[in-house]
C-alpha positions in Angstrom: 82.4 98.3 107.6 81.3 101.0 105.0 82.2 101.2 101.3 83.9 104.0 99.7 85.8 104.8 96.4 89.7 104.5 96.2 89.6 108.3 95.6 87.8 108.8 99.1 90.4 106.6 100.7 93.2 108.8 99.1 94.3 106.8 96.3 93.3 106.7 92.5 91.3 104.1 90.9 94.0 103.9 88.3 96.6 102.7 91.0 94.2 100.2 92.4 93.7 98.6 89.0 97.6 98.6 88.4 97.8 96.6 91.7 95.5 93.9 90.5 96.9 94.0 87.2 100.4 93.5 88.6 99.0 90.4 90.7 97.7 88.9 87.5 100.9 89.6 85.7 102.7 87.5 88.1 100.2 84.7 87.6 99.2 84.8 91.3 96.2 82.5 91.6 94.0 85.3 93.6 90.9 84.1 95.3 89.8 87.2 97.1 91.3 90.6 98.0 90.0 93.4 100.2 91.8 97.0 100.6 90.5 99.1 103.6 91.5 102.3 105.1 90.1 103.3 108.6 86.5 101.9 108.8 86.0 102.0 105.0 86.5 99.3 102.3 87.7 101.0 99.2 88.3 97.9 97.0 87.0 94.4 97.3 87.3 91.5 94.6 86.3 88.1 94.4 87.8 85.8 91.6 85.0 83.5 90.4 84.0 80.9 91.6 85.0 82.4 95.0 82.5 84.8 96.5 82.1 86.8 99.7 80.4 84.1 101.8 83.0 81.4 100.9 84.7 80.0 104.1 88.4 80.1 103.1 91.0 78.0 104.8 93.4 80.3 106.6 96.3 78.1 107.0 99.0 79.5 109.3 96.9 82.8 109.6 95.1 80.4 112.2 98.1 80.8 114.4 97.4 84.4 115.0 93.9 83.6 116.1 95.4 81.1 118.6 97.7 83.9 119.9 94.9 86.3 120.6 93.0 83.4 122.5 96.1 83.0 124.6 95.9 86.8 125.3 92.2 86.4 126.5 93.3 83.5 128.7 96.0 85.6 130.4 93.5 88.4 130.8 91.0 86.2 132.4 93.6 84.9 134.7 93.8 81.4 133.4 97.5 81.3 132.8 100.7 83.3 132.9 102.7 83.8 129.7 105.6 82.5 131.8 104.1 79.1 132.8 105.9 76.1 131.4 103.8 74.3 128.9 104.4 70.8 130.4 102.5 71.9 133.4 99.3 71.9 131.3 99.6 68.2 130.4 100.3 66.0 133.4 98.3 63.1 131.7 100.9 62.8 128.9 104.0 63.1 131.0 102.9 60.1 133.0 103.3 58.1 129.8 106.3 55.8 129.3 108.9 57.6 127.1 107.3 61.1 127.5 109.6 64.1 127.3 109.3 67.0 129.7 109.6 70.4 128.0 110.4 73.5 130.0 109.4 76.0 127.3 107.0 78.6 128.4 103.7 79.8 126.8 105.6 83.0 125.8 108.4 81.2 124.1 105.8 79.2 122.1 104.2 82.4 121.0 107.4 83.9 119.7 108.5 80.5 118.3 111.6 80.1 120.5 110.7 76.8 122.1 113.0 73.8 122.5 111.5 71.9 119.7 111.3 72.0 115.9 110.0 69.7 113.2 107.4 67.6 115.2 105.9 65.7 112.1 102.4 64.3 112.5 101.3 63.8 108.9 102.4 60.2 109.3 100.4 56.7 109.3 99.2 55.8 112.6 99.4 59.1 114.4 96.2 59.2 116.3 96.9 61.8 118.9 98.9 64.9 117.8 99.4 66.0 121.5 101.1 62.7 122.3 103.4 63.0 119.3 104.6 66.3 120.7 105.8 64.9 123.9 107.6 62.1 122.2 110.3 64.4 120.8 113.2 65.4 122.5 114.5 69.1 122.7 116.9 70.3 120.0 117.7 73.7 121.3 117.5 75.7 124.6 114.1 77.5 124.9 114.1 81.4 124.7 117.3 81.5 122.5 116.6 81.0 118.7 113.7 81.6 116.4 112.6 78.5 114.5 109.3 78.2 112.7 107.2 75.9 114.8 103.8 74.9 113.8 103.4 72.1 116.5 104.1 75.0 119.0 101.3 77.0 117.8 99.1 74.0 117.9 99.9 73.3 121.4 98.9 76.8 122.4 95.4 76.2 120.9 95.2 72.9 123.0 96.2 74.8 126.2 93.3 77.4 125.4 90.9 74.4 124.9 91.9 72.6 128.2 91.7 75.8 130.2 88.4 77.0 128.7 86.7 73.5 128.1 85.7 74.7 124.6 87.1 75.0 121.0 89.5 77.9 120.9 87.7 79.6 118.0 84.3 79.3 119.9 86.1 81.0 122.9 87.0 84.0 120.7 83.6 84.1 119.2 82.2 84.5 122.7 85.0 87.0 123.7 84.7 89.4 120.8 84.5 87.9 117.2 80.8 87.5 117.1 80.2 91.0 118.6 82.4 92.8 115.8 80.5 90.9 113.1 82.6 87.8 112.5 80.7 84.8 110.8 78.9 82.7 113.4 79.3 79.7 111.3 83.2 80.0 110.9 84.9 76.8 112.0 88.2 75.2 112.7 89.2 71.6 111.3 90.4 69.1 113.9 93.7 67.3 114.5 94.0 63.7 115.4 93.1 63.4 119.0 90.2 65.9 119.0 91.7 69.2 119.4 91.4 72.1 116.9 93.9 72.3 114.2 94.9 75.7 115.6 98.1 76.1 113.6 96.3 75.8 110.2 92.7 74.9 110.3 90.5 78.1 110.7 88.0 78.6 107.9 86.3 82.0 107.7 85.5 84.6 105.0 87.6 87.4 103.5 85.4 89.9 105.5 86.0 88.0 108.7 89.8 88.1 108.2 89.5 92.0 107.6 87.6 92.4 110.8 90.2 90.5 112.7 93.1 92.4 111.1 91.4 95.7 112.0 91.2 94.4 115.5 95.0 93.9 115.4 95.7 97.2 113.9 93.5 98.8 116.5 95.5 97.2 119.4 92.8 95.1 120.8 89.9 97.5 120.2 87.0 97.6 117.6 84.4 100.2 117.1 85.7 102.3 120.1 85.4 99.4 122.6 88.6 97.6 124.1 88.3 93.8 124.2 91.9 92.8 124.9 94.3 94.6 127.1 96.8 97.1 125.7 99.9 95.6 126.9 99.4 92.1 125.4 98.6 93.7 122.1 101.4 96.0 122.1 103.8 93.0 122.9 101.9 90.9 120.1 102.5 93.3 117.4 106.1 94.3 118.4 108.9 92.6 116.6 111.0 91.7 119.4 112.4 88.4 118.0 115.1 88.3 115.3 114.2 85.9 112.6 116.9 86.8 110.1 120.0 84.8 110.4 121.6 86.0 107.1 120.4 89.6 107.3 118.5 89.3 104.1 115.9 91.7 103.1 112.9 89.7 102.4 109.2 89.5 103.3 109.8 87.4 106.4 112.9 89.0 107.7 111.5 91.9 109.7 111.1 90.2 113.1 108.5 88.2 114.9 105.8 89.0 117.6 103.3 86.7 119.1 102.5 84.6 116.0 102.5 87.9 113.9 105.3 88.7 111.3 107.0 92.0 110.9 107.0 93.6 107.5 108.8 96.4 105.8 108.0 100.0 106.8 106.7 99.2 110.2 103.9 97.1 109.0 103.0 93.7 110.4 100.9 90.8 109.1 99.4 87.3 109.6 100.8 84.7 107.3 99.1 81.6 105.6 101.0 79.0 103.7 99.2 79.8 100.3 99.3 83.6 100.8 96.4 84.1 103.2 97.3 87.6 104.7 95.9 90.1 107.2 98.4 92.8 106.5 98.3 95.9 108.7 100.0 99.3 108.0 99.6 101.6 111.2 101.1 104.5 109.1 98.3 104.7 106.8 95.7 102.9 109.0 95.3 100.4 106.1 94.4 96.8 106.1 95.1 94.6 103.1 93.6 91.2 103.0 94.3 88.5 100.3 93.4 84.7 99.8 95.3 82.9 97.2 97.3 79.7 96.6 100.9 80.4 95.8 102.0 77.1 97.0 104.9 76.0 94.6 105.7 79.5 93.8 108.9 80.5 95.5 108.4 84.1 94.9 104.8 84.3 95.5 104.8 86.4 98.7 107.5 88.7 97.3 105.4 89.4 94.2 102.2 90.0 96.2 104.1 92.5 98.5 105.8 94.1 95.5 102.3 94.9 93.9 101.1 96.1 97.1 103.9 98.4 97.9 104.6 99.9 94.6 101.0 100.3 93.7 99.1 101.2 97.0 101.4 102.2 99.7 103.7 104.4 97.5 100.7 106.2 96.2 98.0 106.5 98.9 97.8 109.7 100.5 100.0 110.2 103.8 97.5 112.3 105.8 94.4 110.4 104.8 93.0 113.2 102.7 90.7 112.2 99.8 91.4 112.7 96.0 89.0 114.6 93.7 86.2 112.3 92.8 86.8 110.2 89.5 83.3 108.6 88.9 84.0 107.3 85.4 87.4 105.8 86.5 85.7 104.1 89.4 82.9 102.7 87.4 85.5 101.3 85.0 87.4 99.7 87.8 84.3 98.0 89.4 83.0 96.7 85.9 86.7 95.2 85.4 86.8 93.6 88.8 83.3 92.1 88.4 85.0 90.0 85.6 87.9 88.6 87.5 88.0 84.7 87.5 90.5 82.2 89.0 93.9 81.9 87.3 94.0 79.3 84.6 96.8 78.2 82.2 96.9 80.8 79.2 99.3 79.3 76.6 98.4 77.9 73.2 94.8 76.4 73.1 95.5 74.4 70.2 98.2 72.0 68.5 98.0 70.3 65.3 99.6 67.3 67.3 96.5 66.8 69.2 94.7 65.0 66.4 97.5 62.5 66.3 97.2 61.4 70.0 93.4 62.0 70.5 92.0 58.7 71.8 95.2 56.8 71.7 95.9 54.4 74.7 99.3 54.7 76.3 100.5 51.9 78.4 102.9 53.0 81.3 106.1 51.3 82.4 106.4 51.0 86.2 106.0 54.4 87.8 105.6 56.0 91.3 102.0 57.0 90.6 100.8 53.5 89.9 99.2 54.5 86.7 98.6 51.6 84.3 97.4 53.3 81.2 96.1 56.8 80.2 94.3 58.3 77.3 93.9 61.9 76.1 90.6 63.1 74.3 90.1 66.4 72.8 86.7 67.9 71.6 86.5 71.6 70.9 88.1 73.7 73.7 88.1 71.0 76.2 90.1 67.9 76.9 89.8 64.8 79.3 92.8 62.9 80.8 91.7 59.3 81.6 93.8 56.9 83.4 93.8 54.0 85.6 95.5 53.8 89.0 95.1 51.7 92.3 91.7 53.3 92.9 90.4 52.3 89.4 89.6 54.2 86.2 89.8 58.1 86.7 89.1 61.0 84.5 90.2 64.8 84.8 88.3 67.1 82.5 90.2 70.4 81.5 89.6 73.5 79.5 92.0 75.4 77.1 92.0 78.9 78.3 89.5 78.6 81.0 88.9 76.3 84.1 86.6 73.4 84.1 85.4 72.8 87.6 84.8 69.2 88.9 85.6 66.9 91.8 89.2 65.7 91.9 88.9 62.0 91.2 91.1 60.5 93.8 88.9 59.6 96.9 89.6 59.2 100.6 91.4 62.4 101.4 91.0 64.0 104.7 87.9 66.0 105.4 87.2 67.5 108.8 90.1 65.8 110.6 93.6 66.2 109.1 95.6 63.3 108.4 92.5 61.0 108.8 91.3 59.4 105.8 87.7 60.0 104.8 86.2 57.2 102.6 84.4 58.5 99.6 85.5 62.0 100.2 86.8 64.3 97.2 87.7 67.8 96.8 86.4 70.4 94.4 89.1 71.5 91.8 89.6 73.6 88.7 91.3 72.1 85.6 92.9 74.0 82.7 95.4 73.2 80.1 97.5 74.4 77.4 100.2 73.7 74.7 103.4 75.5 75.7 104.9 73.6 72.6 103.5 71.8 69.8 104.2 68.3 71.4 103.9 69.2 75.0 100.7 69.5 77.0 100.2 70.9 80.4 97.3 70.4 82.9 97.1 72.6 85.9 94.9 71.3 88.7 93.8 73.6 91.6 92.1 72.2 94.6 89.9 74.7 96.0 88.0 73.1 98.9 88.6 72.9 102.7 92.2 71.9 101.6 94.1 73.8 98.8 96.7 72.3 96.5 98.3 72.7 93.1 99.0 69.9 90.6 101.1 70.2 87.4 100.8 67.2 85.1 103.2 67.7 81.8 103.1 65.5 78.7 106.2 65.7 76.7 105.7 63.7 73.4 108.8 62.3 71.5 106.5 61.4 68.8 102.9 60.2 68.5 103.8 56.8 70.1 106.1 57.7 72.8 105.7 60.1 75.9 107.3 61.1 79.0 105.0 62.3 81.9 105.9 64.3 85.0 103.6 65.1 87.9 104.4 67.7 90.6 102.2 68.5 93.5 102.3 71.3 96.1 100.1 70.3 98.9 99.9 69.6 102.7 99.8 65.8 103.0 97.8 64.6 100.1 98.2 64.0 96.4 101.0 61.8 97.2 99.7 59.4 94.4 100.6 62.1 91.9 104.4 62.6 92.3 106.8 61.5 89.8 107.8 60.7 86.2 106.8 57.9 84.0 107.4 56.8 80.3 104.4 55.2 78.3 104.0 53.8 74.7 101.0 53.8 72.5 99.0 50.6 72.0 99.2 49.2 68.5 96.2 50.1 66.3 95.2 47.5 63.7 97.7 47.4 60.9 100.3 49.4 62.7 104.0 48.7 62.9 105.6 48.8 66.3 109.1 49.4 65.1 109.2 53.1 66.2 107.7 52.4 69.6 110.4 52.7 72.4 110.6 50.3 75.3 108.9 51.8 78.4 111.5 52.9 80.9 110.6 51.9 84.7 111.0 54.8 86.7 
């Protein structure tokens, strides 16, 4: 795709900058953004350390890739959308205790299947497909929308059974490679060997832009039709009501084939941490964002508020260009080139830091299994040292900036979800601040194949007694970092312990 200025695309550089500034004002941890109209990108930004070649986890945006693969299977005569899904899995139905499900392929596409909440992030799950056929129906298929990741996964498995290849490879052969999608894009696996199709696609922001443009074009790209018009029309038509209360919210405008309806006739892919391929037919506009808003209950609304108020409300209706604004555009590009990943931005210093620097705190019994910890401060950086079941660990962090290092816990999943990978660690960003004189916060952002947020808060009663809370927002890891504890300082030589409170087991 070609590059143009915002003014050429019909919007001012000032409004584009206000869009980014509003995102940052909401403290959205943005990783990458692309704004494009027609065949031209008018704004593209990567928040360091992210870059244009980074393969970003798409989370549930992966579901839309699976839906398109189903469309190609139908087009190739490999299935009918009205086929019951149980017919594709005779080997599982022969097992003792297996449950036959009458839901059709189409009902899985629209998330109207008979199942909900098939959990597989559990110890001992070695085959996710088998887990699906162990759960009994909870509703009549084709009657009620209910968000169903397991159904999306099963659609991907159907593609792989019919084609004999990973669903993403099938899509690459069908059209992705030809339109410029990264050939080294890939998908994580689920236990049992099939692609983690409801969450595991990894590709670049530009790749997502190409895919979203294909959706907005109704199955064509560069003037060539790849997928038939009927399937694409049905996929992007919001035929399913997903709004029980009639609230007006980002996810309340209907559902198509693994595609969400949006306000003003728009539609979008949706990933768990705000991975969006947003399509606006009226303005022929595609908006791509990768971020990690896990834990922020208003994250999606804040992103869409920024987009609608600053971009869609001000872009020219007829596609006409604005007068050139070379100086404003150069200033915008210079500003965008300085964007960095979100970090904590409260006070960088506290007089109280000197009183606890290097002091070892012994923890009472706690859910994290932490035995002791120590905080050390030097200049603008700190270190959180502690001992847990894996041994002695250390998290470095910066005040007012991120320190990048490997998260110290080992063994989390790598290429296969819910499967331990001995020695594996995730890259992370660590920052800290003092929101109060005796309160320290550490924010950890996992930025690897898997994304997560971890908040650690130390609230000191005095220099000898502290409460600690750890809160994580992640898929199925960081379980060792959830809960609260109290801790008391070890006595130094000549100190009186009268003011040290008893550690309360939590």
